[in-house]
N, C-alpha and C positions, 0 to 999 in steps of 0.2 A: 608699297606693291600689292596690290591684290590678284592672286593665282584662284582658280579655278580650277579642277581636274574633273573631266567627265569619265564615271566612270561606268560598267553597265551596271555590276551588282556588288555593291561594298557590301555585302553581309552574309558571304560565302567565303570559300577558302579558295585561295588560288594567288599562283604565282604572281601576277600582274596586279593582285588587292597589294598584296605582302607588300612589295616594291613602290607602288602607290604610298600606303602604306608612310614607309620610312620616308619616303622622300617630304611628303606633305608636310610631316613632324620636325624636320628639319627646315624645312624652308619654315615653317611657322614660327620657331624662336624669332622671327626676325620679320616676318611678312604675314599679311592679312590672309591667310588661305582656307579653300572652302573644295569640301569634297561631294560632288553633285554623283548620286546615286540612282540612275536611270529606273530600277527597278527596285522593289523593297518587299523581303520575305520572310524576314524578322525583324522582331522587335529590336535585338540589340545584332550589331557586328559578329559573326565568328571568329575574328581574331582580334576582336579589341578593337575603339576606336582612336585612332592616334590622337594623343593630348592637342589643344591649343586649335582644332580643326575642327569647324563646323561641318556635319554632314548632311546636308541636304538631298531627300529621297524625292524623286516628282510621280511615280504611279507604283502607290502601296497595293499591294496584293496579298498581304496579310489577310485571311480568309477570317469575319469576326471582328476585324479591325472597323473602330470608327470614320474611319476612313479608304476604305477598302473601295477598289478601282475599278475590279473586275466587269464589274456588272453595269460597266460605263459601256455603252455599243461602239462607241470606237473602238474601245480595245480590242472586240472583234474583225475589225478593219486592219486589212492588211498596211503595212508601215508604205510609205510616199518615198520617204526622206531616205530613209536609212536605207540600203543598198540591199537589194536580192541576193547579190552574191557573199554577204556576210553572213557566215554558219548561223547568226543568232538572230536571223531576220524572221523567223515566226514568231519569236518571244517580242516584237516591235510592232507597232500598231498607228491604226492615226491618232491614239490619246499619244502616244513616246511621242510622234514626229511634233502634236501641236507641245508638250509641256515641254518636251529640248528646247524647242526654237523658241518659245519664250523666255526659260529662261539663259538661254545662251544673247538674247537679242539685247538685255540690259546695258545700261550705259556705264555702268560703274565698275566692271569688271579691265584690267591691264591686259592679262595673257589668260587666256583659253588654251587646256591641253586634253586633247583627246589622247586613249587609251586602247583602242582598236580601230581597224578601218573603217566598221562603220559608222563609228565615234567621228569619227576622221573627215568623214563626209559631212555630218551633222554640222559639224564646226566650220567647215569650208564653207559653206553654203548658208547656215544660219547667224553667224556669229557676228556680233555688233560689229561696224566696219572700223570702229577706232581700235578694238581691239585687236591683239597680236596673238595670230592662232596657229597652233604648235602640235602636231599631232607626234604620239610615238608609237614605234612599232615594238612590242614586246617581243614578235615571233621572228618570221624572218620573208622579205619579202616573195623567197623560192619556194614557202609552203603555203603560200594564199595560190588556189588555184587561177584560172586564166580570165573568170568571169571575175574575178574580184581583182587581179591586175589591171584588167582593161577599166575598171572604175574608180583604181588609183591613178594612170596614168592623165585619166580625163578630171577628177578631182584636186587631187593633191595641187598642182599648180596654183589654187586658191587659197594653201595655207604659206605662212610665214617660213615655218624651220617644219623637219622633220628629225626628230631622234631615232638611234637603232641603238640597240644595246652590244652590239658589235662593228667593229670596223669593216670586216668584210660585207658585213648587210651595207651598212651607209656606202662602201664599194657599191655593189649591186643597185642600191637607188639610185644613185648618184648616174648611172648608166643607161638609167632612164631620160636622160633631161628634161627633169622639171624645172620649168625655167625660173626664176629667181627662188626658188626654193632652197634656204641654207639645212644643206644634210652635214649631222654630227653624230658621230658615236659616245654616247654616254653609258656606261655600264650599268647595271640595277648594283642598289645601294646594300648592303649587308654590316648589321648590327657589330659591336662588339661582342664576345663571348662574355655573360655575366655569373654563368655560372663558377664555382671555385674550379678548378680545373685539376684533374684525377692524375695529373703524369700520362695519360693515356699508356695505360701498362694491362690493358684487358684485353683480351686473346678475342679481339670483336673486329670485326668487318662490318661497317655503315652501306648500306645502298636507301635513295630515297626517293618517290614522285610517282607520278602518275602511272597504275600497274595497266599500260598499255602496250601493246605489241614493238614501238618505235623505239623502247628503253629497252628490249631486249635483255630484259629478268630471264627469259628461259638459258640464252646463252650466258649468260652471269652465275647460274645454279649450274652448269653444266661443266663451266671452268672450276668453279668450288667445289664441283667434285673429286676432281684433280687434286685441291689444295687440301681438301681432307685425307687424304690418301696419302698426303705427306707428312699433314700437322693436325692429328684425326682430334685435337683440341683446342682448334681455333672454332667461332662461328660467324654466319652471315647472318645480318638482321637488315631484312628490308621492309623498308616504311611508304606505305601506299594506300591509298584507295582506287578502285578500278569502277568501272560504269554499274550501272544500276542490273544488268545481266549477273557480273560475277563473274562470266567465264574467263575473263582472264585470270585471276585467282583461283580457278577452280583447275585450270590447265597447269598452273604452278605449282600447286597443290600435289597432282597429279605425276607432275615429273619429279618433286622432290621424292615424294614420297618412293617411284618408280626407279631410283637411281639409292635409295638408302639412305638418304639428308637426313632423315627428321630425326631431331635432334643436334642435326648443326647448322642448318636453314631455318629460319623463323620468319613466316610473314608477318605482320602487322598492322595493323589499321594504319589509318595518316595520322600523325596526331599537331597542334597547331605548332609543338616547336620541337623541334631537333635536338636542342641545345644538352637536354639532359641524356639524351641517348649516344651523342657525338662526344661527348665528356665520358664517358662510359667504352668508347671505342681507341683501335689505336690508328685504322685505316677505314678513307672513305672508297667509294666504286662508282663507276656509273659507266657501265657498256651501253649505252646509248647509241643509234645510228642518227640522230638528228638533236642538236640540242637549238637553241636561240637564243642561248646565254650559258646558262648553267648554275640557277643560283643556289642547289645544292651541294654543289663544288667550292663555291665560294663560301657557304657557310665553315662548310666543314674544314678550309682553310684557313675561315677567323678563329677556329678553335682549335687549331695545332693540328690538324691532322695531313697527312701528306695523302695527297687523293691517287689512286690509279682509273684512268678515263679512255676510252674509248678516241682517236683521235676525229670524231665524226665533224662535216664542218660547221664552220662558227665559234662556240663557246668556247668551247677545252682548251684551243690551243692560243685561244688569248688571254684564258685566264692562270693556265699551268707551263711553268716553264721546265719542260722534260729534264730529268734528270737534277734538277735544285730544289723543288717544292713538289715534285709530283712526277708520276709516268704515264706517255701517252703510250698508246698502244694501236694498231692495227682495228678498224672497225671490223665486227663480225669474226674476230680470230680468240676464237677460244684459246687457245694452247699460250697462245700469248697472253693472254688477260692472268691465267693462271700465273706461268712464269711468274710476272710481272709483280701480283701477290707475293710471290713466294718469293722471291727476294725481297720486299720487306720483310715480310715475318721471320725470313731467317737471318736477317742483319737486325737485332736491335738498336747499336749507332747509329745507323744509314737511315732509319724510320725517324727516331727522335729529331736527325739532324735536317730531315726534309720538313718535319714537324713543323720545327721552330723557323726554316724559312716561308713556309707556306704562311704561318702565325704574323709574321714580317712583312711579306707579302703581298698580302692581301690588304692589308690596312687602305692602301687606295680605295678599297671601298666601303669604306668610314662614313656615314650617312652625310656628314656635313662636306666633305671633301666630295662627291656627287653634289652633294646639292649647291656647293659652290659651282659648278661648272653649269646645270641646269639656268642658276642666277644670273651669271654671266652669260649665257645663250640671251634670255629675256632682256638683260639691260641692252645690249647689243641692237637685236630687233626694236626693243623701246624707242631708242638714239636714232637707228633709220626709219623709223616708221611701217605703219601695215602698206601690205604689198596690195598685188592684185585684187581686185575684191570680185569679178562678174566674168563671164563668161559671154561672150557673141553670140547672140541667137542662133546663129548659122553652124556655130559651135555646138549647141544646146541639141540642134536639131539630129545633127550630126550623129552626137553620142547617143539621143534615144533610139536612132534607126539599128545603129549600129550595137547595141546592150539588147535591142530587139529582135534582132539577130542569132548573139550570141545564146539566148534565153529560150528562143526556139532550137539552134541547134543538142542545148542541153538537155532539153525534156525529148527529144527525139533520141540523145545515147540512152537516157534514162530506162527507156520504154524498150529500146532494145534490147540493153542489157537484163532487165526482168523478164523480157520474152525467152530471153536464152537460159537465163535462169528458169522460168518454168519450164521448158523445155528439157534442163536437166534433169 
């Protein structure tokens, strides 16, 4: 079977890239697998290319490269196929439209898999009629704006299947009533720990993820102030990269200083692999208000750590069994988060028992097991054959009219917000 994954940018760092690389590498053991990277900014992937997987870049934006496409006049023209509603729209162009379309129209690919809404739309509109079209949702339906949800309702019926990373999100997509589209929840895969276990005796709590407000590191730092008051020999190590402004990092650094937590809470830059850090820790924690899945939770469990997590929608409650391999607390509950951490800190036996349960239970995320689920889906779809391949001219015209109205309303709202901000 020949399987192609369409990825925004395979050369940087991110959860979607990591999960795609894990899946592609597992499938490549027995199948012909290719990752198509729409954009290329680096010579080699920052996360390392998966073995036995072909990596095909479409638009080269490396300045100085012999294949540099930044001067192509089509690169300056806005995309027509990639939907404006996708937050990455400004990085797409008439050039990406053409090159993605040419790549997807090849007749020799059995299964084409998209990894974000805008690319799923490309697959729905441009893939070869004989290929099976599978979209992936790495975030959640509720996380998309109303413009993108409008595009999803219209374009996704041209897909054969859609996979989500949680059952809760699969249910949300099923409620859209996408005709003849198979919606299936398949979790992200997480490799087993390769470093030698240290026994998790270190008095360290680890948190990891992007430094953005939704991750609620501010709440976590405040909760850890309570932990330090009772257990001053414990540390919190946060790993993550913020935006280019560094605002969130600066805010957190100020909060740590104001609470007198220097020497107890440490802000560290993103690391390619958390494994070594997890091996030195005894507990992992997530205070996020929203998660699509929770890769770092599953990674910590694969390393034998119990996880304390906010019971936010979707991910954590499907990964953690409360009281067995971790603890769930109410989102936004500073004292509850601190109490759960202290429960595990005080009780070595409980902490180690939950850690072993976490290691055992998280084996369901092993790449070969997750790959089997994807492969089973692809094989079923190939037996059934491709589904609907076009929409009626009347429906297309109605979609364009509705999209224009939505875009106009969005521009008016944005203009109004900017006017209010200027007056304020």
